[in-house]
All heavy atoms as an XYZ file, in Angstrom:
835
protein
N      38.702     -5.998    -19.158
C      37.675     -5.036    -18.920
C      37.167     -5.202    -17.491
O      36.909     -6.303    -17.042
C      36.520     -5.330    -19.934
C      35.448     -4.284    -19.884
S      36.040     -2.820    -20.597
C      34.658     -2.253    -21.476
N      36.991     -4.108    -16.807
C      36.522     -4.142    -15.466
C      34.994     -4.393    -15.436
O      34.319     -4.147    -16.385
C      36.756     -2.767    -14.792
C      38.195     -2.447    -14.674
C      38.740     -1.372    -15.388
C      39.052     -3.164    -13.845
C      40.095     -1.039    -15.275
C      40.361     -2.842    -13.726
C      40.902     -1.727    -14.431
N      34.519     -4.855    -14.332
C      33.074     -5.065    -14.207
C      32.384     -3.703    -14.150
O      32.792     -2.805    -13.474
C      32.784     -5.833    -12.877
O      31.362     -5.810    -12.659
N      31.305     -3.593    -14.961
C      30.535     -2.349    -14.978
C      29.279     -2.419    -14.130
O      28.452     -1.572    -14.169
C      30.181     -1.936    -16.387
O      29.404     -2.959    -16.969
N      29.189     -3.484    -13.347
C      28.019     -3.709    -12.462
C      28.206     -2.986    -11.165
O      28.981     -3.437    -10.308
C      27.833     -5.216    -12.293
C      26.674     -5.521    -11.344
O      25.862     -4.595    -11.072
O      26.547     -6.682    -10.882
N      27.523     -1.888    -10.934
C      27.680     -1.192     -9.694
C      27.236     -1.999     -8.480
O      27.660     -1.811     -7.347
C      26.900      0.088     -9.789
C      25.925     -0.151    -10.934
C      26.592     -1.223    -11.793
N      26.334     -2.947     -8.704
C      25.839     -3.790     -7.646
C      26.919     -4.700     -7.042
O      26.876     -4.956     -5.853
N      27.860     -5.097     -7.863
C      28.941     -5.956     -7.374
C      29.803     -5.234     -6.343
O      30.056     -5.751     -5.247
C      29.814     -6.459     -8.548
N      30.209     -4.021     -6.668
C      31.026     -3.218     -5.724
C      30.235     -2.907     -4.459
O      30.716     -2.988     -3.339
C      31.496     -1.941     -6.391
N      28.957     -2.574     -4.624
C      28.121     -2.218     -3.470
C      27.956     -3.426     -2.586
O      27.969     -3.313     -1.344
C      26.750     -1.728     -3.942
C      26.783     -0.359     -4.516
C      25.420     -0.038     -5.005
N      25.274      1.417     -5.220
C      24.266      1.934     -5.885
N      23.344      1.172     -6.388
N      24.159      3.192     -6.000
N      27.716     -4.593     -3.164
C      27.519     -5.818     -2.356
C      28.738     -6.152     -1.545
O      28.682     -6.476     -0.357
C      27.157     -6.997     -3.278
O      25.918     -6.779     -3.879
N      29.933     -6.085     -2.185
C      31.142     -6.368     -1.484
C      31.429     -5.361     -0.407
O      31.821     -5.691      0.716
C      32.312     -6.469     -2.484
C      32.134     -7.770     -3.258
C      33.681     -6.456     -1.768
C      33.128     -7.988     -4.298
N      31.137     -4.070     -0.695
C      31.352     -3.036      0.284
C      30.421     -3.215      1.515
O      30.830     -3.130      2.640
C      31.086     -1.689     -0.367
C      31.413     -0.430      0.454
C      32.837     -0.421      0.938
C      31.115      0.822     -0.375
N      29.145     -3.566      1.203
C      28.183     -3.761      2.288
C      28.589     -4.939      3.176
O      28.536     -4.895      4.367
C      26.771     -3.981      1.722
O      26.389     -2.840      0.951
C      25.725     -4.237      2.789
N      29.103     -5.997      2.530
C      29.613     -7.124      3.263
C      30.773     -6.800      4.176
O      30.803     -7.236      5.319
N      31.721     -6.020      3.642
C      32.844     -5.630      4.506
C      32.451     -4.746      5.631
O      32.973     -4.872      6.714
C      33.888     -4.903      3.600
C      34.615     -5.812      2.631
C      35.561     -6.802      3.313
N      36.661     -6.150      3.949
C      37.820     -5.828      3.407
N      38.005     -6.061      2.112
N      38.771     -5.258      4.136
N      31.479     -3.836      5.413
C      30.986     -3.005      6.495
C      30.356     -3.869      7.592
O      30.576     -3.638      8.783
C      29.987     -2.031      5.955
C      30.512     -0.848      5.142
C      29.376     -0.096      4.515
C      31.393      0.042      5.880
N      29.604     -4.882      7.212
C      28.969     -5.760      8.120
C      30.020     -6.529      8.951
O      29.907     -6.649     10.171
C      28.061     -6.765      7.420
O      26.972     -6.088      6.862
N      31.034     -7.012      8.276
C      32.114     -7.760      8.929
C      32.853     -6.866      9.952
O      33.303     -7.320     11.012
C      33.139     -8.311      7.923
C      32.644     -9.445      7.102
C      33.606     -9.818      6.031
O      34.529     -9.105      5.690
N      33.375    -10.962      5.424
N      32.990     -5.577      9.621
C      33.685     -4.673     10.485
C      32.848     -4.163     11.615
O      33.353     -3.499     12.565
C      34.253     -3.515      9.693
O      33.224     -2.643      9.345
N      31.539     -4.359     11.535
C      30.650     -3.901     12.595
C      30.231     -2.465     12.445
O      29.642     -1.882     13.319
N      30.556     -1.866     11.295
C      30.178     -0.444     11.059
C      28.849     -0.375     10.343
O      28.466     -1.311      9.633
C      31.240      0.249     10.259
C      32.617      0.352     11.048
C      33.597      1.237     10.314
O      33.262      2.342      9.878
O      34.778      0.770     10.257
N      28.162      0.746     10.534
C      26.841      0.928      9.938
C      26.952      1.959      8.812
O      27.442      3.061      9.014
C      25.815      1.413     10.976
O      25.776      0.433     12.026
C      24.435      1.623     10.401
N      26.392      1.646      7.656
C      26.386      2.542      6.511
C      25.483      3.746      6.770
O      24.342      3.591      7.165
C      25.805      1.740      5.294
C      25.724      2.515      3.971
C      27.116      2.867      3.500
C      24.964      1.696      2.973
N      26.076      4.933      6.570
C      25.326      6.169      6.699
C      24.903      6.707      5.327
O      23.825      7.263      5.165
C      26.130      7.237      7.448
C      26.542      6.917      8.873
C      27.436      8.042      9.437
C      25.338      6.674      9.733
N      25.801      6.553      4.359
C      25.527      7.032      2.992
C      26.441      6.290      2.039
O      27.509      5.873      2.390
C      25.765      8.523      2.902
N      25.969      6.198      0.810
C      26.711      5.482     -0.203
C      26.577      6.250     -1.521
O      25.555      6.886     -1.812
C      26.139      4.067     -0.370
C      26.837      3.233     -1.372
C      26.212      1.878     -1.466
O      24.979      1.749     -1.569
O      26.970      0.875     -1.449
N      27.621      6.193     -2.362
C      27.626      6.875     -3.634
C      28.242      5.959     -4.701
O      29.350      5.426     -4.514
C      28.504      8.148     -3.510
C      28.492      9.125     -4.715
C      27.135      9.741     -4.838
C      29.560     10.179     -4.473
N      27.520      5.682     -5.800
C      28.079      4.842     -6.841
C      29.185      5.596     -7.582
O      29.077      6.853     -7.743
C      26.877      4.553     -7.740
C      25.996      5.735     -7.562
C      26.167      6.148     -6.111
N      30.210      4.928     -8.017
C      31.300      5.524     -8.778
C      31.391      4.913    -10.136
O      31.024      3.716    -10.337
C      32.635      5.303     -8.030
C      32.726      5.884     -6.656
C      34.041      5.454     -6.020
C      32.592      7.382     -6.631
N      31.849      5.685    -11.104
C      32.058      5.172    -12.433
C      33.527      5.126    -12.729
O      34.294      5.876    -12.148
C      31.322      6.024    -13.459
O      31.622      7.385    -13.309
N      33.938      4.243    -13.606
C      35.335      3.983    -13.858
C      35.955      4.703    -15.024
O      37.131      4.456    -15.328
N      35.246      5.565    -15.682
C      35.821      6.331    -16.776
C      35.956      5.515    -18.019
O      35.209      4.619    -18.331
N      37.006      5.816    -18.806
C      37.204      5.203    -20.144
C      37.394      3.721    -20.103
O      36.998      3.001    -21.015
C      38.358      5.853    -20.842
N      37.969      3.164    -19.043
C      38.195      1.743    -18.967
C      36.963      0.993    -18.440
O      36.960     -0.245    -18.368
C      39.390      1.425    -18.018
C      40.742      1.919    -18.486
C      41.770      1.673    -17.444
C      41.086      1.235    -19.777
N      35.911      1.679    -18.099
C      34.738      1.052    -17.546
C      34.949      0.727    -16.072
O      35.838      1.260    -15.431
N      34.114     -0.089    -15.554
C      34.231     -0.464    -14.145
C      33.313      0.423    -13.312
O      32.992      1.546    -13.666
N      32.908     -0.153    -12.223
C      32.050      0.570    -11.325
C      32.451      0.298     -9.882
O      32.853     -0.783     -9.558
C      30.588      0.110    -11.513
N      32.439      1.339     -9.086
C      32.823      1.193     -7.687
C      31.787      1.856     -6.828
O      30.695      2.186     -7.253
N      32.138      2.026     -5.559
C      31.224      2.607     -4.610
C      32.024      3.265     -3.539
O      33.121      2.812     -3.146
C      30.275      1.571     -4.020
N      31.507      4.382     -3.017
C      32.097      5.115     -1.903
C      31.054      5.125     -0.779
O      29.902      5.283     -1.065
C      32.372      6.536     -2.350
C      33.216      7.461     -1.514
C      34.617      6.865     -1.280
C      33.314      8.799     -2.113
N      31.472      4.864      0.444
C      30.518      4.813      1.549
C      31.127      5.557      2.742
O      32.343      5.668      2.889
C      30.265      3.364      1.931
N      30.191      6.028      3.608
C      30.625      6.667      4.821
C      29.911      6.012      5.994
O      28.728      5.662      5.905
C      30.364      8.177      4.767
C      28.940      8.556      4.653
C      30.978      8.898      5.998
N      30.680      5.797      7.061
C      30.099      5.282      8.326
C      30.440      6.320      9.407
O      31.116      7.340      9.115
C      30.756      3.946      8.727
O      32.092      4.116      9.040
C      30.576      2.921      7.601
N      30.067      6.106     10.622
C      30.386      7.009     11.724
C      31.882      7.079     12.007
O      32.349      8.058     12.555
C      29.653      6.626     12.976
N      32.644      6.050     11.562
C      34.080      5.975     11.862
C      34.971      6.220     10.628
O      36.104      6.628     10.751
C      34.461      4.645     12.458
C      33.814      4.326     13.772
C      32.442      3.678     13.625
O      32.089      3.189     12.565
N      31.673      3.690     14.694
N      34.480      5.835      9.387
C      35.378      5.754      8.285
C      34.721      6.112      6.923
O      33.516      6.157      6.829
C      35.826      4.292      8.119
O      36.400      3.787      9.321
N      35.588      6.315      5.975
C      35.147      6.419      4.561
C      35.666      5.165      3.890
O      36.864      4.785      4.106
C      35.734      7.656      3.855
C      35.449      7.614      2.345
C      35.201      8.898      4.480
N      34.835      4.472      3.128
C      35.156      3.246      2.491
C      35.089      3.385      0.973
O      34.246      4.131      0.462
C      34.124      2.173      2.893
C      34.252      1.735      4.298
C      33.836      2.422      5.419
C      34.824      0.527      4.782
N      34.100      1.719      6.545
C      34.711      0.518      6.197
C      35.430     -0.551      4.171
C      35.162     -0.528      7.006
C      35.894     -1.628      4.954
C      35.774     -1.593      6.338
N      35.968      2.696      0.269
C      35.983      2.701     -1.196
C      36.105      1.282     -1.696
O      36.939      0.512     -1.246
C      37.227      3.520     -1.725
C      37.477      3.425     -3.195
C      36.387      4.093     -4.007
C      38.801      4.076     -3.512
N      35.183      0.932     -2.618
C      35.310     -0.349     -3.326
C      35.544      0.035     -4.812
O      34.796      0.811     -5.375
C      34.026     -1.156     -3.194
N      36.623     -0.508     -5.346
C      36.897     -0.186     -6.756
C      37.253     -1.459     -7.482
O      37.796     -2.392     -6.944
C      38.032      0.827     -6.857
C      39.351      0.425     -6.313
C      40.396      1.510     -6.417
O      40.029      2.632     -6.754
N      41.617      1.210     -6.091
N      36.932     -1.460     -8.791
C      37.192     -2.679     -9.552
C      38.652     -2.982     -9.768
O      39.484     -2.068     -9.713
C      36.520     -2.404    -10.898
C      36.444     -0.913    -10.979
C      36.395     -0.433     -9.602
N      38.948     -4.291     -9.914
C      40.306     -4.731    -10.279
C      40.185     -5.402    -11.644
O      39.127     -5.812    -12.047
C      40.787     -5.734     -9.244
C      40.930     -5.183     -7.841
C      41.586     -6.167     -6.919
O      42.806     -6.115     -6.733
N      40.826     -7.097     -6.383
N      41.326     -5.552    -12.284
C      41.330     -6.192    -13.619
C      40.868     -7.635    -13.475
O      40.162     -8.158    -14.327
C      42.717     -6.080    -14.187
C      42.844     -6.505    -15.671
C      41.880     -5.765    -16.530
C      44.244     -6.321    -16.121
N      41.293     -8.310    -12.420
C      40.939     -9.742    -12.174
C      40.410     -9.891    -10.748
O      40.990     -9.337     -9.805
C      42.181    -10.635    -12.379
C      41.837    -12.107    -12.051
C      42.782    -10.524    -13.727
N      39.326    -10.579    -10.619
C      38.774    -10.812     -9.297
C      37.756     -9.807     -8.845
O      37.350     -8.939     -9.591
N      37.417     -9.946     -7.574
C      36.391     -9.048     -7.004
C      36.987     -7.642     -6.775
O      38.197     -7.482     -6.747
C      35.973     -9.640     -5.633
N      36.111     -6.666     -6.637
C      36.607     -5.339     -6.328
C      37.414     -5.302     -5.045
O      37.226     -6.072     -4.129
C      35.289     -4.516     -6.135
C      34.255     -5.308     -6.843
C      34.657     -6.728     -6.733
N      38.382     -4.382     -5.029
C      39.193     -4.218     -3.780
C      38.455     -3.217     -2.893
O      37.776     -2.313     -3.382
C      40.610     -3.732     -4.092
O      40.589     -2.455     -4.736
N      38.634     -3.365     -1.599
C      37.972     -2.486     -0.620
C      39.005     -1.937      0.346
O      39.868     -2.647      0.813
C      36.890     -3.270      0.191
C      36.234     -2.423      1.247
C      35.846     -3.872     -0.777
N      38.894     -0.625      0.588
C      39.797      0.050      1.527
C      39.017      1.050      2.330
O      37.940      1.539      1.874
C      40.897      0.726      0.771
N      39.516      1.359      3.501
C      38.884      2.401      4.356
C      39.904      3.288      4.989
O      41.065      2.881      5.148
C      37.996      1.753      5.423
O      38.747      1.077      6.358
N      39.472      4.469      5.314
C      40.362      5.390      6.085
C      39.487      6.033      7.192
O      38.292      6.220      6.973
C      40.994      6.507      5.224
C      41.891      5.957      4.178
C      39.944      7.365      4.588
N      40.112      6.255      8.337
C      39.292      6.921      9.396
C      38.865      8.318      9.021
O      39.592      9.026      8.254
C      40.252      6.917     10.577
C      41.604      6.636     10.070
C      41.430      6.030      8.716
N      37.759      8.752      9.519
C      37.275     10.075      9.198
C      38.235     11.163      9.616
O      38.259     12.257      9.018
C      35.888     10.336      9.885
C      34.730      9.590      9.248
C      33.452      9.819     10.060
C      34.510      9.934      7.827
N      39.049     10.870     10.602
C      40.039     11.859     11.075
C      41.077     12.161      9.993
O      41.759     13.183     10.037
C      40.742     11.389     12.348
O      41.366     10.155     12.143
N      41.229     11.290      9.007
C      42.222     11.478      7.919
C      41.598     12.240      6.761
O      42.293     12.546      5.799
C      42.713     10.123      7.375
C      43.703      9.529      8.305
O      44.058     10.100      9.324
O      44.157      8.379      8.029
N      40.272     12.501      6.789
C      39.563     13.172      5.709
C      39.574     14.661      5.921
O      39.149     15.163      7.003
C      38.110     12.640      5.573
C      37.378     13.389      4.418
C      38.110     11.119      5.340
N      40.038     15.379      4.949
C      40.041     16.869      5.010
C      38.883     17.439      4.186
O      37.776     16.948      4.275
N      39.247     18.413      3.387
C      38.207     19.073      2.567
C      37.608     18.100      1.551
O      38.213     17.193      1.063
C      38.818     20.231      1.774
C      39.270     21.377      2.717
C      39.756     22.542      1.955
N      40.870     22.126      1.043
C      41.430     22.928      0.165
N      41.043     24.150      0.045
N      42.430     22.519     -0.573
N      36.316     18.338      1.281
C      35.611     17.543      0.291
C      34.814     18.490     -0.594
O      34.484     19.574     -0.210
C      34.633     16.501      0.983
C      35.406     15.555      1.813
C      33.588     17.232      1.831
N      34.584     18.030     -1.828
C      33.783     18.809     -2.742
C      33.558     18.086     -4.021
O      33.961     16.955     -4.192
N      32.846     18.740     -4.937
C      32.596     18.164     -6.249
C      32.405     19.216     -7.306
O      32.148     20.415     -6.956
C      31.370     17.209     -6.177
C      30.065     17.922     -6.125
C      29.315     18.198     -7.265
C      29.519     18.287     -4.872
C      28.098     18.838     -7.189
C      28.308     18.899     -4.817
C      27.593     19.189     -5.942
N      32.537     18.821     -8.543
C      32.333     19.758     -9.659
C      31.873     18.955    -10.873
O      32.096     17.731    -10.945
C      33.602     20.539    -10.011
C      34.749     19.683    -10.522
C      35.912     20.508    -11.037
N      36.998     19.708    -11.507
C      37.027     19.122    -12.703
N      36.037     19.293    -13.546
N      38.070     18.439    -13.064
N      31.204     19.632    -11.778
C      30.734     18.979    -13.023
C      31.896     18.653    -13.966
O      32.917     19.386    -13.903
C      29.702     19.848    -13.692
N      31.772     17.665    -14.751
C      32.738     17.308    -15.804
C      32.056     17.541    -17.142
O      31.483     16.631    -17.708
C      33.177     15.882    -15.647
C      33.868     15.579    -14.330
C      34.287     14.157    -14.275
N      35.238     13.894    -15.330
C      35.401     12.705    -15.938
N      34.675     11.682    -15.562
N      36.291     12.484    -16.859
N      32.072     18.766    -17.663
C      31.296     19.101    -18.829
C      31.715     18.300    -20.115
O      30.857     17.948    -20.922
C      31.503     20.584    -19.058
C      32.524     21.030    -18.088
C      32.771     19.930    -17.113
N      32.956     18.020    -20.261
C      33.403     17.311    -21.461
C      33.044     15.843    -21.375
O      32.523     15.235    -22.319
C      34.913     17.483    -21.688
C      35.405     16.678    -22.863
C      35.252     18.959    -21.917
N      33.334     15.184    -20.275
C      33.129     13.737    -20.152
C      31.843     13.365    -19.484
O      31.462     12.187    -19.458
C      34.313     13.108    -19.369
C      35.638     13.329    -20.058
C      36.552     14.268    -19.557
C      35.947     12.639    -21.206
C      37.756     14.439    -20.233
C      37.159     12.796    -21.863
C      38.064     13.726    -21.383
N      31.170     14.279    -18.835
C      29.919     14.033    -18.135
C      30.158     13.543    -16.731
O      31.280     13.224    -16.347
N      29.091     13.505    -15.971
C      29.202     13.065    -14.587
C      29.751     14.160    -13.700
O      29.909     15.316    -14.117
N      30.065     13.783    -12.485
C      30.634     14.694    -11.517
C      31.925     14.204    -10.974
O      32.106     12.959    -10.798
C      29.637     14.876    -10.343
C      28.255     15.444    -10.710
C      27.283     15.335     -9.531
C      28.404     16.887    -11.153
N      32.843     15.094    -10.694
C      34.137     14.743    -10.093
C      34.073     15.043     -8.603
O      33.877     16.195     -8.223
C      35.249     15.541    -10.735
C      36.626     15.420    -10.134
C      37.218     14.069    -10.294
N      37.230     13.646    -11.648
C      38.246     13.224    -12.348
N      39.443     13.135    -11.754
N      38.151     12.855    -13.578
N      34.201     14.042     -7.787
C      34.191     14.171     -6.320
C      35.619     14.175     -5.846
O      36.427     13.299     -6.244
C      33.421     13.028     -5.654
C      33.420     13.158     -4.147
C      31.965     12.991     -6.141
N      35.967     15.154     -5.014
C      37.370     15.202     -4.510
C      37.315     15.153     -2.999
O      36.579     15.891     -2.356
C      38.051     16.536     -4.908
O      38.050     16.617     -6.388
C      39.454     16.550     -4.458
N      38.077     14.187     -2.464
C      38.229     14.026     -1.047
C      39.699     14.205     -0.707
O      40.556     13.676     -1.351
C      37.875     12.606     -0.570
C      36.457     12.052     -0.942
C      36.335     10.620     -0.494
C      35.421     12.921     -0.230
N      39.955     15.028      0.291
C      41.375     15.166      0.736
C      41.570     14.114      1.835
O      40.962     14.126      2.841
C      41.576     16.603      1.335
C      42.980     16.838      1.632
C      43.187     18.286      2.172
O      43.211     19.194      1.333
O      43.251     18.402      3.398
N      42.473     13.170      1.496
C      42.805     12.072      2.416
C      44.259     12.217      2.833
O      45.173     12.196      2.028
C      42.625     10.691      1.742
C      41.187     10.567      1.134
C      42.931      9.568      2.736
C      40.114     10.428      2.149
N      44.427     12.403      4.159
C      45.815     12.569      4.692
C      46.570     13.672      3.947
O      47.754     13.526      3.652
C      46.529     11.255      4.719
N      45.852     14.719      3.602
C      46.490     15.871      2.929
C      46.637     15.753      1.404
O      47.146     16.659      0.786
N      46.217     14.659      0.833
C      46.322     14.463     -0.633
C      44.946     14.312     -1.273
O      44.123     13.609     -0.760
C      47.121     13.183     -0.918
C      48.487     13.171     -0.319
N      49.553     13.922     -0.815
C      48.959     12.609      0.828
C      50.608     13.747     -0.062
N      50.270     12.936      0.946
N      44.746     15.029     -2.410
C      43.428     14.925     -3.042
C      43.275     13.600     -3.753
O      44.132     13.085     -4.381
C      43.479     16.039     -4.064
C      44.921     16.270     -4.338
C      45.667     15.931     -3.079
N      42.104     13.001     -3.513
C      41.685     11.815     -4.197
C      40.432     12.157     -5.016
O      39.465     12.627     -4.501
C      41.337     10.666     -3.194
C      40.812      9.407     -3.916
C      42.555     10.305     -2.345
N      40.579     11.956     -6.349
C      39.508     12.379     -7.271
C      38.796     11.116     -7.814
O      39.431     10.208     -8.296
C      40.053     13.212     -8.409
C      40.697     14.509     -7.915
C      41.313     15.320     -8.997
C      41.917     16.576     -8.423
N      42.498     17.393     -9.483
N      37.475     11.160     -7.678
C      36.679     10.041     -8.092
C      35.530     10.572     -8.965
O      35.138     11.712     -8.860
C      36.059      9.358     -6.874
C      37.108      8.863     -5.815
C      36.419      8.670     -4.488
C      37.784      7.631     -6.313
N      35.009      9.716     -9.855
C      33.935     10.108    -10.755
C      32.676      9.359    -10.482
O      32.712      8.155    -10.186
C      34.368      9.873    -12.219
O      35.596     10.517    -12.454
C      33.348     10.357    -13.201
N      31.541     10.095    -10.542
C      30.244      9.427    -10.355
C      29.265      9.931    -11.400
O      29.384     11.053    -11.911
C      29.684      9.704     -8.947
O      28.439      9.013     -8.790
C      29.477     11.198     -8.685
N      28.311      9.089    -11.718
C      27.223      9.516    -12.611
C      25.991      9.845    -11.812
O      24.912     10.075    -12.376
C      26.957      8.429    -13.647
O      26.614      7.197    -13.005
N      26.119      9.836    -10.503
C      24.978     10.186     -9.599
C      24.546     11.655     -9.883
O      25.386     12.471    -10.318
C      25.345      9.986     -8.144
N      23.370     11.947     -9.541
C      22.863     13.294     -9.677
C      23.504     14.232     -8.651
O      23.987     13.799     -7.632
C      21.307     13.317     -9.471
N      23.520     15.501     -8.986
C      24.149     16.490     -8.160
C      23.557     16.504     -6.710
O      24.331     16.620     -5.758
C      24.011     17.873     -8.760
C      24.840     18.947     -8.107
C      24.872     20.237     -8.861
O      24.928     20.215    -10.110
O      24.796     21.272     -8.178
N      22.242     16.343     -6.595
C      21.671     16.335     -5.264
C      22.036     15.129     -4.449
O      22.214     15.180     -3.243
C      20.126     16.491     -5.296
C      19.444     15.366     -6.085
O      20.073     14.714     -6.957
O      18.257     15.071     -5.762
N      22.285     13.960     -5.145
C      22.783     12.773     -4.439
C      24.180     12.972     -3.910
O      24.512     12.574     -2.766
C      22.758     11.538     -5.382
C      21.376     11.129     -5.760
C      21.434     10.004     -6.770
O      21.489      8.819     -6.377
O      21.417     10.317     -7.993
N      25.024     13.614     -4.707
C      26.406     13.836     -4.321
C      26.416     14.872     -3.143
O      27.157     14.690     -2.178
C      27.260     14.386     -5.487
C      28.669     14.766     -5.047
C      27.304     13.309     -6.594
N      25.611     15.898     -3.253
C      25.520     16.912     -2.163
C      25.089     16.240     -0.878
O      25.636     16.538      0.183
C      24.529     18.014     -2.530
O      24.991     18.770     -3.587
N      24.114     15.370     -0.956
C      23.636     14.685      0.278
C      24.704     13.791      0.848
O      24.945     13.729      2.075
C      22.358     13.874     -0.051
C      21.833     13.077      1.148
C      21.438     13.890      2.353
O      21.305     15.162      2.242
O      21.222     13.310      3.439
N      25.455     13.027     -0.046
C      26.506     12.168      0.438
C      27.590     13.007      1.215
O      28.015     12.620      2.274
C      27.163     11.429     -0.712
C      28.329     10.556     -0.277
C      28.118      9.304      0.169
C      29.632     11.053     -0.368
C      29.159      8.482      0.597
C      30.671     10.303      0.068
C      30.463      9.017      0.530
N      27.979     14.122      0.560
C      28.981     14.945      1.235
C      28.466     15.623      2.506
O      29.212     15.827      3.438
C      29.514     15.991      0.233
C      30.257     15.464     -0.981
C      30.669     16.579     -1.903
C      31.425     14.601     -0.543
N      27.210     15.930      2.552
C      26.588     16.489      3.793
C      26.651     15.472      4.895
O      27.070     15.804      6.029
C      25.138     16.895      3.541
C      24.517     17.616      4.759
C      23.013     17.652      4.685
N      22.394     16.354      4.749
C      22.307     15.605      5.870
N      22.777     16.054      7.002
N      21.664     14.437      5.836
N      26.364     14.223      4.607
C      26.426     13.132      5.619
C      27.866     12.933      6.047
O      28.145     12.773      7.240
C      25.802     11.823      5.060
C      26.088     10.665      6.002
C      24.304     11.998      4.853
N      28.760     12.971      5.096
C      30.182     12.812      5.425
C      30.656     13.948      6.326
O      31.340     13.673      7.374
C      31.037     12.805      4.140
C      32.570     12.796      4.293
C      33.053     11.642      5.078
C      33.209     12.860      2.893
N      30.350     15.191      6.052
C      30.694     16.309      6.931
C      30.065     16.169      8.309
O      30.769     16.442      9.318
C      30.294     17.605      6.234
C      31.095     17.992      5.022
C      32.484     18.463      5.343
O      32.824     18.642      6.517
O      33.256     18.675      4.416
N      28.820     15.727      8.359
C      28.158     15.607      9.672
C      28.845     14.503     10.500
O      28.966     14.622     11.703
C      26.679     15.305      9.454
N      29.253     13.414      9.834
C      29.916     12.318     10.567
C      31.262     12.753     11.092
O      31.702     12.270     12.137
C      30.072     11.108      9.640
N      31.916     13.687     10.441
C      33.221     14.160     10.845
C      33.158     15.044     12.057
O      34.169     15.215     12.776
C      33.912     14.933      9.703
C      34.365     14.027      8.594
C      34.948     14.823      7.465
N      35.847     15.860      7.957
C      36.244     16.941      7.251
N      35.808     17.046      6.034
N      37.078     17.777      7.718
N      31.994     15.611     12.392
C      31.898     16.559     13.523
C      31.443     15.886     14.756
O      30.940     14.819     14.774
C      30.970     17.718     13.162
O      29.692     17.193     12.871
C      31.542     18.553     12.051
């Protein structure tokens, strides 16, 4: 079972951002769906960061430069609940789920778009 503590993913993500010298502009908690688990998505002036749970050990953390990010958006998930956030990374859609409110997701994506320009 994955860790369902969103604080764990956020803490590790914040630590990695500090190590890299990047400043957090916005953060979005992620949910892991049927298997559980909690992750986090973050945006800085240079990158988009993802912390996601692993079966064993601490969450894994990865980043991509903002120049690799294409279209972004979200939609409701009426059957399963929450919102589906889609980021186009290097031309491929990456779909993530969050239980954050719609206005929080909108604000995260607004900050992401502003950082890209």
